[in-house]
C-alpha positions in Angstrom: 183.2 177.7 206.1 183.9 179.4 203.0 185.6 176.3 201.4 182.3 174.3 202.4 180.2 176.9 200.7 182.5 177.0 197.8 182.1 172.9 197.4 178.3 173.4 197.4 178.9 175.9 194.3 180.8 173.0 192.1 177.8 171.0 190.9 175.4 174.3 189.9 178.4 175.5 188.4 179.3 171.8 186.2 175.5 171.8 185.4 175.3 175.2 184.0 178.4 174.3 182.2 177.0 171.4 180.7 173.7 173.2 179.4 175.9 175.9 177.6 177.8 173.3 176.1 174.9 171.3 175.0 173.5 174.6 173.5 176.8 174.7 171.5 176.4 171.4 170.3 173.2 172.3 169.4 173.6 175.9 168.1 176.9 176.3 166.9 177.0 180.1 167.0 175.4 180.1 170.6 178.3 182.1 172.1 178.7 184.3 169.4 177.9 188.5 170.8 177.4 191.1 168.3 176.4 194.9 169.0 173.7 196.5 166.9 172.7 199.8 167.3 174.5 200.2 170.0 173.6 196.9 172.4 174.9 193.8 172.9 172.8 190.9 171.2 173.5 187.1 171.3 172.2 184.1 173.2 174.4 184.5 176.2 173.3 188.0 176.2 169.4 186.9 176.4 169.7 184.7 178.9 171.0 187.6 181.0 168.3 190.2 179.6 165.3 187.2 180.1 166.7 185.9 183.6 166.6 189.1 185.4 163.2 189.2 186.6 163.9 185.7 187.7 166.8 186.6 189.7 165.8 189.4 191.5 162.6 187.2 192.7 165.1 184.7 193.6 167.2 187.2 195.6 164.0 188.0 197.7 163.1 184.5 198.0 166.7 183.7 199.4 166.4 185.8 202.7 162.7 184.6 203.1 163.7 181.2 203.0 166.9 181.6 204.8 164.3 182.9 207.8 162.0 179.2 207.4 160.1 180.9 205.2 158.1 180.7 201.9 156.7 183.3 199.9 154.3 181.8 197.1 152.9 185.3 196.0 155.8 186.8 193.9 154.2 186.2 190.7 150.8 188.3 191.7 152.9 190.6 193.2 154.9 190.7 189.5 151.2 190.9 188.2 150.3 193.6 190.2 153.3 195.7 190.1 152.9 196.0 186.0 149.5 196.4 186.1 150.1 199.4 188.2 152.5 200.8 186.3 150.7 200.7 183.0 147.4 201.9 184.0 149.3 204.9 185.9 150.7 205.7 182.7 147.5 204.7 180.5 145.9 207.4 182.8 148.0 210.0 181.5 146.9 210.4 178.3 148.5 212.5 175.9 151.6 212.6 178.5 152.2 209.0 178.3 155.8 209.7 176.6 156.9 211.9 179.4 160.1 210.1 181.3 158.4 212.2 184.3 155.1 209.7 183.8 157.6 206.9 183.6 159.0 207.4 186.8 155.8 207.7 188.9 154.8 204.7 187.1 157.7 202.7 188.4 157.2 204.5 191.9 153.6 203.3 192.5 154.4 200.2 191.3 157.5 199.6 193.3 155.6 201.4 196.4 152.8 199.3 196.2 154.9 195.6 196.0 156.8 197.0 199.0 153.7 197.2 200.6 152.3 193.8 199.6 155.5 192.4 200.9 154.9 194.5 204.6 151.4 192.7 204.5 152.9 189.2 204.4 155.4 190.1 206.6 152.7 191.3 209.3 151.0 187.9 209.0 153.9 185.5 209.2 155.8 187.5 212.0 153.2 189.3 213.9 149.7 187.1 213.2 152.2 184.0 213.5 150.3 182.3 210.3 152.0 180.0 208.4 154.2 181.1 205.8 152.7 178.8 202.6 149.4 180.0 204.0 149.8 183.5 204.9 151.6 183.8 201.2 149.2 181.9 199.2 146.3 184.3 200.6 148.1 187.0 198.3 149.0 184.6 195.8 145.2 184.4 194.9 144.0 187.9 195.9 147.0 189.4 194.5 145.9 187.9 190.9 142.5 188.6 191.1 143.5 192.5 192.3 145.7 192.8 189.1 142.6 191.9 186.8 140.8 194.4 188.6 143.2 196.7 188.1 143.5 196.2 184.2 139.6 195.5 184.3 140.1 192.0 182.9 141.6 193.4 180.1 145.6 193.6 178.5 146.5 196.9 178.8 148.8 198.7 176.2 150.8 201.7 176.7 153.1 203.6 174.4 155.7 204.8 176.5 159.2 205.1 175.1 160.9 206.2 178.7 158.9 203.0 180.0 160.2 200.7 177.2 163.6 201.7 177.5 163.9 200.2 180.7 163.8 196.7 179.5 164.8 197.7 175.8 167.4 200.6 176.9 171.6 200.0 177.6 174.4 201.6 178.8 177.9 201.2 177.3 176.5 198.3 174.8 175.0 196.7 178.4 171.2 196.4 178.6 170.0 197.9 181.3 168.4 194.9 182.8 171.7 193.2 183.3 173.0 196.0 184.8 169.8 196.1 187.7 170.4 192.6 188.3 174.2 193.3 189.0 173.3 196.4 190.9 171.1 194.4 193.1 173.2 191.3 193.8 176.1 194.1 194.7 174.2 195.9 196.9 172.2 192.8 198.5 175.9 191.3 198.7 177.2 194.6 200.8 174.3 194.1 202.8 174.1 190.7 204.3 178.2 190.2 203.8 179.9 193.0 204.6 177.2 193.8 207.6 176.3 192.0 210.7 172.5 191.7 208.9 173.7 188.1 207.0 174.9 186.6 210.5 171.5 187.4 212.0 169.4 186.2 209.8 171.4 182.6 209.7 171.1 182.7 213.2 167.5 183.4 213.1 166.9 180.7 210.6 169.3 178.2 212.0 167.4 178.2 215.6 165.2 181.0 216.2 164.9 180.2 219.9 168.4 180.3 220.0 168.5 183.8 218.3 165.7 185.3 220.7 168.0 184.2 223.7 170.8 186.2 222.4 168.6 189.2 221.5 168.0 189.1 218.1 164.6 190.7 216.9 163.5 188.0 214.8 160.1 189.7 213.9 161.7 192.8 212.6 164.3 190.5 210.1 161.1 188.9 209.0 159.2 191.5 208.2 162.2 193.3 206.4 162.7 190.1 204.5 159.1 189.8 202.9 159.0 193.4 202.4 162.6 193.1 200.3 161.0 189.9 198.9 157.9 192.1 197.3 159.9 194.6 196.1 162.1 192.8 193.9 159.2 191.1 192.6 157.6 194.7 191.7 160.9 195.4 190.2 160.2 192.1 187.6 156.9 193.1 187.4 158.1 196.5 186.0 161.1 195.2 183.8 158.4 192.3 182.3 155.8 194.7 181.6 158.3 197.3 180.3 159.3 194.6 178.0 156.0 193.6 176.7 154.8 197.4 176.6 151.6 195.9 178.1 150.2 194.6 181.7 148.4 191.4 181.5 147.3 190.6 185.1 146.3 186.8 184.4 149.6 185.7 182.8 152.2 188.1 184.1 154.4 186.4 186.5 152.7 183.1 186.3 154.3 180.6 188.7 157.3 182.2 188.7 157.2 181.8 192.0 158.2 178.0 191.7 161.1 178.9 189.4 162.6 181.2 192.4 162.4 178.6 194.6 163.8 176.1 192.8 166.8 178.6 191.8 167.2 179.2 195.7 167.2 175.5 196.5 170.0 174.5 193.6 172.1 177.2 194.5 172.7 175.3 198.1 169.8 177.4 200.4 167.7 174.9 202.4 164.6 175.1 203.1 164.7 174.7 206.7 166.4 177.9 207.1 170.0 178.9 208.0 172.7 179.6 205.9 172.0 180.7 202.4 174.7 181.6 199.4 174.0 184.9 197.2 176.3 183.2 194.5 174.4 180.0 194.8 171.0 181.8 193.9 172.6 183.7 190.8 173.8 180.3 189.6 170.7 178.8 190.1 168.7 181.3 188.1 170.8 181.4 185.4 170.6 177.5 185.1 166.9 177.8 185.1 166.8 180.3 182.7 169.4 178.5 180.4 167.2 175.4 180.9 164.6 177.3 179.2 166.7 178.7 176.3 167.9 174.9 176.0 164.1 173.9 175.8 163.8 176.1 172.7 167.1 176.0 171.4 166.9 172.3 171.0 163.4 172.4 169.2 161.8 170.2 172.2 158.2 170.0 171.4 156.1 172.1 173.8 154.1 169.3 175.0 157.1 167.6 176.2 158.8 171.1 177.2 158.0 170.7 181.1 158.4 166.8 181.3 161.9 167.6 179.6 162.7 170.9 182.2 161.3 168.4 185.1 163.8 165.6 184.4 166.8 167.7 184.0 166.0 169.6 187.6 165.5 166.2 188.8 169.1 165.0 187.6 170.7 168.4 189.2 168.9 167.6 192.7 170.1 163.8 192.3 173.5 165.2 191.9 173.6 167.5 194.7 172.6 165.0 196.9 175.6 163.7 199.2 173.7 160.5 200.0 173.1 159.9 196.1 177.0 160.6 195.2 178.2 158.4 198.0 176.0 155.5 196.7 177.3 155.6 193.0 180.6 156.1 194.0 180.4 153.1 196.7 181.2 150.0 194.2 184.2 151.7 193.5 185.5 151.9 196.8 185.1 148.3 197.8 188.6 147.1 196.8 190.1 149.1 199.2 190.7 148.5 203.2 187.8 148.7 205.2 187.0 151.9 207.1 185.9 151.4 210.7 183.9 153.9 212.3 184.5 154.9 215.7 181.3 154.5 217.9 182.5 156.3 221.3 186.0 157.6 223.0 188.7 155.9 223.1 192.5 155.5 221.2 192.2 155.4 217.7 192.8 152.3 215.8 196.1 151.3 214.9 197.7 149.9 212.0 197.9 146.7 213.7 194.3 146.8 214.2 193.2 147.7 210.9 195.6 144.5 209.8 194.0 142.0 211.9 190.3 143.4 211.1 191.1 143.4 207.4 192.1 139.6 208.1 188.8 139.0 209.8 186.7 140.0 207.4 188.6 138.2 204.3 188.3 134.9 206.4 191.8 134.6 206.7 193.0 131.5 209.0 195.1 133.4 210.8 192.3 135.5 211.8 191.7 135.5 216.0 189.0 133.7 217.2 186.2 135.8 218.9 185.8 134.6 222.8 182.0 134.5 223.1 
């Protein structure tokens, strides 16, 4: 099983390597990394730094999709989280610069995001509303809620401790990269070092079989949606801390589509079942590297989305076993024909293969078929 999962990661790795090489060809100093002011800088660091929000959301989306669900509301949750955090800091007045205010703002944002995820889980798991419909409700309402919180304006805050969440570093490594790596590690320990991952795959692969086995699918689904909301809330905090403001209209706009794309590129099927954390990480890096490539290569803004769509289409083709088989078929036609066994019986012998080859080639020595 592990070897099969490893094989599924080969194509995402090759695509990521190809994008990096293309960037290196377009920008000779693309791989250069320097330390300024006690913090790492460089294009590779920027990919990790700016890709953290997408990676966090993709991790939460992985569990939801593994349970045959979907969450279209994560972008709205990002907006609500950033709006609550910035409004909490702005309400402090002269105390905006205190670390306690920043911590309270983060706690309020994450708590509200977890509740929104819990609401999605309730609609999907308890009320049995289709996931795409249930999360579409919050996708629309959440964006409006974020604008109500900010009064339809862009809320700007001046809080150095809050800005440090996105701009700070530890041992020259940006805090955002540390947050992403910690989240990946904790999630891996939770789903691969306990039975939780097997339970999720069992319910996602066959919910009825999971129920007969005594697995509480409702609790798993609610927990997955809550975790997804929490990840989106953390991403919203990072995005708003990076800009020092909250934009209820544009924050996290369409990030849910990039997150779903990252999960699918990583090898997790939308039909549920087996999932790959490593694949999701690779998928998020591919999507973020692709965005960086658009700017690095000077692709015009009006053509950026088309360029991105073409690359994503090619990636999906490369991951399709049927497409790869069709491409490789002409190179295998020179070999002996392969006979498929359609039922029980002894395996074909070498003598049978010779006879079949002679018949296919129209050889005079081929045996006649009795009708």
